mmCIF file as gemmi writes it, N, C-alpha and C atoms, coordinates in Angstrom:
data_model
loop_
_atom_site.group_PDB
_atom_site.id
_atom_site.type_symbol
_atom_site.label_atom_id
_atom_site.label_alt_id
_atom_site.label_comp_id
_atom_site.label_asym_id
_atom_site.label_entity_id
_atom_site.label_seq_id
_atom_site.pdbx_PDB_ins_code
_atom_site.Cartn_x
_atom_site.Cartn_y
_atom_site.Cartn_z
_atom_site.occupancy
_atom_site.B_iso_or_equiv
_atom_site.pdbx_formal_charge
_atom_site.auth_seq_id
_atom_site.auth_asym_id
_atom_site.pdbx_PDB_model_num
ATOM 1 N N . GLN Axp A 1 ? -13.054 -165.744 -9.304 1 0 ? 1 A 1
ATOM 2 C CA . GLN Axp A 1 ? -11.297 -165.255 -10.235 1 0 ? 1 A 1
ATOM 3 C C . GLN Axp A 1 ? -10.349 -166.856 -10.075 1 0 ? 1 A 1
ATOM 4 N N . MET Axp A 2 ? -9.878 -166.342 -8.308 1 0 ? 2 A 1
ATOM 5 C CA . MET Axp A 2 ? -8.94 -167.238 -7.464 1 0 ? 2 A 1
ATOM 6 C C . MET Axp A 2 ? -9.679 -169.157 -8.439 1 0 ? 2 A 1
ATOM 7 N N . VAL Axp A 3 ? -10.288 -169.326 -8.265 1 0 ? 3 A 1
ATOM 8 C CA . VAL Axp A 3 ? -10.55 -170.781 -8.409 1 0 ? 3 A 1
ATOM 9 C C . VAL Axp A 3 ? -10.13 -170.911 -10.116 1 0 ? 3 A 1
ATOM 10 N N . ASP Axp A 4 ? -10.562 -170.389 -11.117 1 0 ? 4 A 1
ATOM 11 C CA . ASP Axp A 4 ? -10.57 -170.67 -12.225 1 0 ? 4 A 1
ATOM 12 C C . ASP Axp A 4 ? -9.22 -170.119 -12.67 1 0 ? 4 A 1
ATOM 13 N N . ASP Axp A 5 ? -8.088 -169.511 -11.907 1 0 ? 5 A 1
ATOM 14 C CA . ASP Axp A 5 ? -6.641 -168.966 -11.687 1 0 ? 5 A 1
ATOM 15 C C . ASP Axp A 5 ? -6.382 -170.805 -11.44 1 0 ? 5 A 1
ATOM 16 N N . ALA Axp A 6 ? -7.001 -171.426 -9.851 1 0 ? 6 A 1
ATOM 17 C CA . ALA Axp A 6 ? -6.435 -172.748 -9.725 1 0 ? 6 A 1
ATOM 18 C C . ALA Axp A 6 ? -6.153 -173.548 -10.612 1 0 ? 6 A 1
ATOM 19 N N . ILE Axp A 7 ? -7.309 -173.639 -11.042 1 0 ? 7 A 1
ATOM 20 C CA . ILE Axp A 7 ? -7.739 -174.722 -12.175 1 0 ? 7 A 1
ATOM 21 C C . ILE Axp A 7 ? -7.24 -174.808 -13.982 1 0 ? 7 A 1
ATOM 22 N N . ALA Axp A 8 ? -6.935 -173.661 -14.044 1 0 ? 8 A 1
ATOM 23 C CA . ALA Axp A 8 ? -5.375 -173.388 -14.657 1 0 ? 8 A 1
ATOM 24 C C . ALA Axp A 8 ? -4.744 -174.104 -15.455 1 0 ? 8 A 1
ATOM 25 N N . ALA Axp A 9 ? -3.823 -173.423 -13.826 1 0 ? 9 A 1
ATOM 26 C CA . ALA Axp A 9 ? -2.391 -174.07 -12.851 1 0 ? 9 A 1
ATOM 27 C C . ALA Axp A 9 ? -2.621 -175.781 -12.275 1 0 ? 9 A 1
ATOM 28 N N . GLN Axp A 10 ? -3.822 -176.768 -12.496 1 0 ? 10 A 1
ATOM 29 C CA . GLN Axp A 10 ? -3.414 -177.928 -11.291 1 0 ? 10 A 1
ATOM 30 C C . GLN Axp A 10 ? -4.895 -178.169 -13.203 1 0 ? 10 A 1
ATOM 31 N N . PRO Axp A 11 ? -4.045 -178.115 -14.331 1 0 ? 11 A 1
ATOM 32 C CA . PRO Axp A 11 ? -4.755 -179.163 -15.666 1 0 ? 11 A 1
ATOM 33 C C . PRO Axp A 11 ? -5.287 -180.849 -15.326 1 0 ? 11 A 1
ATOM 34 N N . ASP Axp A 12 ? -4.645 -181.488 -14.462 1 0 ? 12 A 1
ATOM 35 C CA . ASP Axp A 12 ? -4.366 -182.703 -14.112 1 0 ? 12 A 1
ATOM 36 C C . ASP Axp A 12 ? -5.082 -183.23 -13.292 1 0 ? 12 A 1
ATOM 37 N N . ALA Axp A 13 ? -5.264 -181.774 -11.913 1 0 ? 13 A 1
ATOM 38 C CA . ALA Axp A 13 ? -5.445 -182.016 -10.679 1 0 ? 13 A 1
ATOM 39 C C . ALA Axp A 13 ? -7.16 -182.363 -11.323 1 0 ? 13 A 1
ATOM 40 N N . TRP Axp A 14 ? -7.396 -181.278 -12.077 1 0 ? 14 A 1
ATOM 41 C CA . TRP Axp A 14 ? -8.786 -180.891 -11.902 1 0 ? 14 A 1
ATOM 42 C C . TRP Axp A 14 ? -9.852 -182.149 -13.155 1 0 ? 14 A 1
ATOM 43 N N . ALA Axp A 15 ? -8.172 -182.852 -13.753 1 0 ? 15 A 1
ATOM 44 C CA . ALA Axp A 15 ? -9.644 -184.007 -15.074 1 0 ? 15 A 1
ATOM 45 C C . ALA Axp A 15 ? -9.128 -185.226 -13.945 1 0 ? 15 A 1
ATOM 46 N N . LYS Axp A 16 ? -8.521 -185.137 -12.603 1 0 ? 16 A 1
ATOM 47 C CA . LYS Axp A 16 ? -8.128 -186.148 -11.43 1 0 ? 16 A 1
ATOM 48 C C . LYS Axp A 16 ? -9.56 -186.202 -10.994 1 0 ? 16 A 1
ATOM 49 N N . TYR Axp A 17 ? -9.863 -184.536 -10.942 1 0 ? 17 A 1
ATOM 50 C CA . TYR Axp A 17 ? -11.594 -185.349 -10.255 1 0 ? 17 A 1
ATOM 51 C C . TYR Axp A 17 ? -12.755 -184.947 -11.298 1 0 ? 17 A 1
ATOM 52 N N . CYS Axp A 18 ? -12.692 -184.648 -12.155 1 0 ? 18 A 1
ATOM 53 C CA . CYS Axp A 18 ? -13.701 -184.486 -12.378 1 0 ? 18 A 1
ATOM 54 C C . CYS Axp A 18 ? -13.596 -186.046 -12.995 1 0 ? 18 A 1
ATOM 55 N N . ALA Axp A 19 ? -12.589 -186.932 -12.931 1 0 ? 19 A 1
ATOM 56 C CA . ALA Axp A 19 ? -12.787 -188.557 -13.406 1 0 ? 19 A 1
ATOM 57 C C . ALA Axp A 19 ? -12.933 -189.268 -12.49 1 0 ? 19 A 1
ATOM 58 N N . GLY Axp A 20 ? -13.303 -188.262 -11.651 1 0 ? 20 A 1
ATOM 59 C CA . GLY Axp A 20 ? -14.044 -188.951 -10.21 1 0 ? 20 A 1
ATOM 60 C C . GLY Axp A 20 ? -12.756 -189.557 -9.314 1 0 ? 20 A 1
ATOM 61 N N . GLU Axp A 21 ? -11.831 -188.822 -9.222 1 0 ? 21 A 1
ATOM 62 C CA . GLU Axp A 21 ? -10.502 -188.869 -7.913 1 0 ? 21 A 1
ATOM 63 C C . GLU Axp A 21 ? -10.903 -187.99 -7.111 1 0 ? 21 A 1
ATOM 64 N N . GLU Axp A 22 ? -11.496 -188.235 -5.751 1 0 ? 22 A 1
ATOM 65 C CA . GLU Axp A 22 ? -11.807 -187.324 -4.857 1 0 ? 22 A 1
ATOM 66 C C . GLU Axp A 22 ? -10.534 -186.199 -4.968 1 0 ? 22 A 1
ATOM 67 N N . LYS Axp A 23 ? -9.888 -187.367 -3.812 1 0 ? 23 A 1
ATOM 68 C CA . LYS Axp A 23 ? -8.081 -186.789 -3.525 1 0 ? 23 A 1
ATOM 69 C C . LYS Axp A 23 ? -7.571 -185.956 -4.676 1 0 ? 23 A 1
ATOM 70 N N . ALA Axp A 24 ? -7.837 -185.723 -5.394 1 0 ? 24 A 1
ATOM 71 C CA . ALA Axp A 24 ? -7.12 -184.311 -6.025 1 0 ? 24 A 1
ATOM 72 C C . ALA Axp A 24 ? -8.019 -182.941 -6.668 1 0 ? 24 A 1
ATOM 73 N N . LEU Axp A 25 ? -9.057 -183.322 -6.015 1 0 ? 25 A 1
ATOM 74 C CA . LEU Axp A 25 ? -9.706 -181.729 -5.35 1 0 ? 25 A 1
ATOM 75 C C . LEU Axp A 25 ? -9.168 -180.883 -3.963 1 0 ? 25 A 1
ATOM 76 N N . GLY Axp A 26 ? -8.141 -181.81 -3.211 1 0 ? 26 A 1
ATOM 77 C CA . GLY Axp A 26 ? -6.878 -181 -1.617 1 0 ? 26 A 1
ATOM 78 C C . GLY Axp A 26 ? -5.602 -180.015 -2.459 1 0 ? 26 A 1
ATOM 79 N N . ALA Axp A 27 ? -5.398 -180.026 -4.009 1 0 ? 27 A 1
ATOM 80 C CA . ALA Axp A 27 ? -4.115 -179.588 -4.761 1 0 ? 27 A 1
ATOM 81 C C . ALA Axp A 27 ? -5.27 -178.778 -4.983 1 0 ? 27 A 1
ATOM 82 N N . ILE Axp A 28 ? -6.477 -178.346 -5.641 1 0 ? 28 A 1
ATOM 83 C CA . ILE Axp A 28 ? -7.028 -176.773 -6.16 1 0 ? 28 A 1
ATOM 84 C C . ILE Axp A 28 ? -8.104 -176.686 -5.187 1 0 ? 28 A 1
ATOM 85 N N . VAL Axp A 29 ? -7.898 -177.032 -3.696 1 0 ? 29 A 1
ATOM 86 C CA . VAL Axp A 29 ? -7.974 -176.656 -2.924 1 0 ? 29 A 1
ATOM 87 C C . VAL Axp A 29 ? -6.49 -175.28 -2.237 1 0 ? 29 A 1
ATOM 88 N N . GLY Axp A 30 ? -5.501 -176.35 -2.285 1 0 ? 30 A 1
ATOM 89 C CA . GLY Axp A 30 ? -4.816 -176.121 -1.745 1 0 ? 30 A 1
ATOM 90 C C . GLY Axp A 30 ? -3.53 -174.26 -2.635 1 0 ? 30 A 1
ATOM 91 N N . ALA Axp A 31 ? -3.971 -174.295 -3.549 1 0 ? 31 A 1
ATOM 92 C CA . ALA Axp A 31 ? -3.937 -173.936 -5.218 1 0 ? 31 A 1
ATOM 93 C C . ALA Axp A 31 ? -3.984 -172.251 -4.309 1 0 ? 31 A 1
ATOM 94 N N . VAL Axp A 32 ? -6.283 -173.179 -4.287 1 0 ? 32 A 1
ATOM 95 C CA . VAL Axp A 32 ? -6.539 -171.11 -3.973 1 0 ? 32 A 1
ATOM 96 C C . VAL Axp A 32 ? -6.006 -170.647 -2.88 1 0 ? 32 A 1
ATOM 97 N N . MET Axp A 33 ? -5.834 -171.568 -2.088 1 0 ? 33 A 1
ATOM 98 C CA . MET Axp A 33 ? -5.741 -171.184 -0.653 1 0 ? 33 A 1
ATOM 99 C C . MET Axp A 33 ? -4.455 -170.74 -0.432 1 0 ? 33 A 1
ATOM 100 N N . LYS Axp A 34 ? -3.559 -171.364 -1.594 1 0 ? 34 A 1
ATOM 101 C CA . LYS Axp A 34 ? -2.271 -170.693 -0.995 1 0 ? 34 A 1
ATOM 102 C C . LYS Axp A 34 ? -1.724 -168.96 -2.037 1 0 ? 34 A 1
ATOM 103 N N . SER Axp A 35 ? -2.745 -168.742 -3.246 1 0 ? 35 A 1
ATOM 104 C CA . SER Axp A 35 ? -3.036 -167.155 -4.095 1 0 ? 35 A 1
ATOM 105 C C . SER Axp A 35 ? -3.982 -166.477 -3.162 1 0 ? 35 A 1
ATOM 106 N N . SER Axp A 36 ? -3.966 -167.01 -2.175 1 0 ? 36 A 1
ATOM 107 C CA . SER Axp A 36 ? -5.353 -166.125 -1.061 1 0 ? 36 A 1
ATOM 108 C C . SER Axp A 36 ? -3.587 -165.993 -0.091 1 0 ? 36 A 1
ATOM 109 N N . LYS Axp A 37 ? -3.84 -166.544 -0.457 1 0 ? 37 A 1
ATOM 110 C CA . LYS Axp A 37 ? -2.801 -167.054 1.728 1 0 ? 37 A 1
ATOM 111 C C . LYS Axp A 37 ? -3.365 -166.888 3.007 1 0 ? 37 A 1
ATOM 112 N N . GLY Axp A 38 ? -4.5 -168.918 2.392 1 0 ? 38 A 1
ATOM 113 C CA . GLY Axp A 38 ? -5.155 -168.408 3.774 1 0 ? 38 A 1
ATOM 114 C C . GLY Axp A 38 ? -6.346 -168.106 4.373 1 0 ? 38 A 1
ATOM 115 N N . LYS Axp A 39 ? -6.504 -167.341 2.904 1 0 ? 39 A 1
ATOM 116 C CA . LYS Axp A 39 ? -7.624 -166.201 3.141 1 0 ? 39 A 1
ATOM 117 C C . LYS Axp A 39 ? -9.026 -167.325 3.221 1 0 ? 39 A 1
ATOM 118 N N . ALA Axp A 40 ? -8.455 -167.687 1.364 1 0 ? 40 A 1
ATOM 119 C CA . ALA Axp A 40 ? -9.497 -168.245 1.108 1 0 ? 40 A 1
ATOM 120 C C . ALA Axp A 40 ? -10.54 -169.153 1.991 1 0 ? 40 A 1
ATOM 121 N N . ASP Axp A 41 ? -11.934 -169.745 2.566 1 0 ? 41 A 1
ATOM 122 C CA . ASP Axp A 41 ? -13.291 -170.449 2.949 1 0 ? 41 A 1
ATOM 123 C C . ASP Axp A 41 ? -12.933 -171.882 2.36 1 0 ? 41 A 1
ATOM 124 N N . GLY Axp A 42 ? -12.174 -172.669 2.85 1 0 ? 42 A 1
ATOM 125 C CA . GLY Axp A 42 ? -11.917 -173.815 1.991 1 0 ? 42 A 1
ATOM 126 C C . GLY Axp A 42 ? -12.878 -174.358 1.972 1 0 ? 42 A 1
ATOM 127 N N . LYS Axp A 43 ? -14.237 -174.148 2.661 1 0 ? 43 A 1
ATOM 128 C CA . LYS Axp A 43 ? -15.101 -174.727 2.018 1 0 ? 43 A 1
ATOM 129 C C . LYS Axp A 43 ? -16.531 -173.749 1.152 1 0 ? 43 A 1
ATOM 130 N N . VAL Axp A 44 ? -16.026 -172.91 1.275 1 0 ? 44 A 1
ATOM 131 C CA . VAL Axp A 44 ? -17.117 -172.411 -0.293 1 0 ? 44 A 1
ATOM 132 C C . VAL Axp A 44 ? -15.816 -172.753 -0.994 1 0 ? 44 A 1
ATOM 133 N N . VAL Axp A 45 ? -14.942 -172.969 -1.532 1 0 ? 45 A 1
ATOM 134 C CA . VAL Axp A 45 ? -13.861 -172.93 -1.892 1 0 ? 45 A 1
ATOM 135 C C . VAL Axp A 45 ? -14.348 -174.627 -2.858 1 0 ? 45 A 1
ATOM 136 N N . THR Axp A 46 ? -14.454 -175.548 -1.775 1 0 ? 46 A 1
ATOM 137 C CA . THR Axp A 46 ? -14.757 -176.797 -1.965 1 0 ? 46 A 1
ATOM 138 C C . THR Axp A 46 ? -16.091 -176.301 -2.836 1 0 ? 46 A 1
ATOM 139 N N . ALA Axp A 47 ? -17.089 -176.549 -2.237 1 0 ? 47 A 1
ATOM 140 C CA . ALA Axp A 47 ? -18.201 -175.864 -3.108 1 0 ? 47 A 1
ATOM 141 C C . ALA Axp A 47 ? -18.856 -175.274 -4.343 1 0 ? 47 A 1
ATOM 142 N N . ILE Axp A 48 ? -17.703 -174.799 -4.752 1 0 ? 48 A 1
ATOM 143 C CA . ILE Axp A 48 ? -17.254 -173.888 -5.643 1 0 ? 48 A 1
ATOM 144 C C . ILE Axp A 48 ? -17.325 -175.218 -7.069 1 0 ? 48 A 1
ATOM 145 N N . LEU Axp A 49 ? -16.328 -175.757 -6.941 1 0 ? 49 A 1
ATOM 146 C CA . LEU Axp A 49 ? -15.366 -176.279 -7.502 1 0 ? 49 A 1
ATOM 147 C C . LEU Axp A 49 ? -16.277 -177.563 -7.589 1 0 ? 49 A 1
ATOM 148 N N . LEU Axp A 50 ? -17.607 -177.733 -6.832 1 0 ? 50 A 1
ATOM 149 C CA . LEU Axp A 50 ? -18.481 -178.558 -6.914 1 0 ? 50 A 1
ATOM 150 C C . LEU Axp A 50 ? -19.238 -178.632 -8.589 1 0 ? 50 A 1
ATOM 151 N N . SER Axp A 51 ? -19.322 -177.771 -7.974 1 0 ? 51 A 1
ATOM 152 C CA . SER Axp A 51 ? -20.949 -176.374 -8.66 1 0 ? 51 A 1
ATOM 153 C C . SER Axp A 51 ? -19.822 -176.697 -10.429 1 0 ? 51 A 1
ATOM 154 N N . ARG Axp A 52 ? -18.493 -176.72 -10.578 1 0 ? 52 A 1
ATOM 155 C CA . ARG Axp A 52 ? -18.036 -175.79 -11.354 1 0 ? 52 A 1
ATOM 156 C C . ARG Axp A 52 ? -18.546 -177.799 -12.567 1 0 ? 52 A 1
ATOM 157 N N . LYS Axp A 53 ? -17.694 -178.223 -11.478 1 0 ? 53 A 1
ATOM 158 C CA . LYS Axp A 53 ? -17.338 -180.229 -12.007 1 0 ? 53 A 1
ATOM 159 C C . LYS Axp A 53 ? -19.486 -180.608 -12.374 1 0 ? 53 A 1
ATOM 160 N N . GLY Axp A 54 ? -20.103 -180.006 -12.056 1 0 ? 54 A 1
ATOM 161 C CA . GLY Axp A 54 ? -21.185 -180.307 -12.887 1 0 ? 54 A 1
ATOM 162 C C . GLY Axp A 54 ? -21.514 -181.256 -12.837 1 0 ? 54 A 1
């Protein structure tokens, strides 16, 4: 759910990431980390985002 919220909150970053701009992924992972107060595993979040990008 937090990943979905982060994508919704960062639509520009998600669009850039989907267009191939790998650096934009950091903004989305950062949003998830912020909403989880640092408890989310960055590697897991990245893996989820990679699978969403499809």
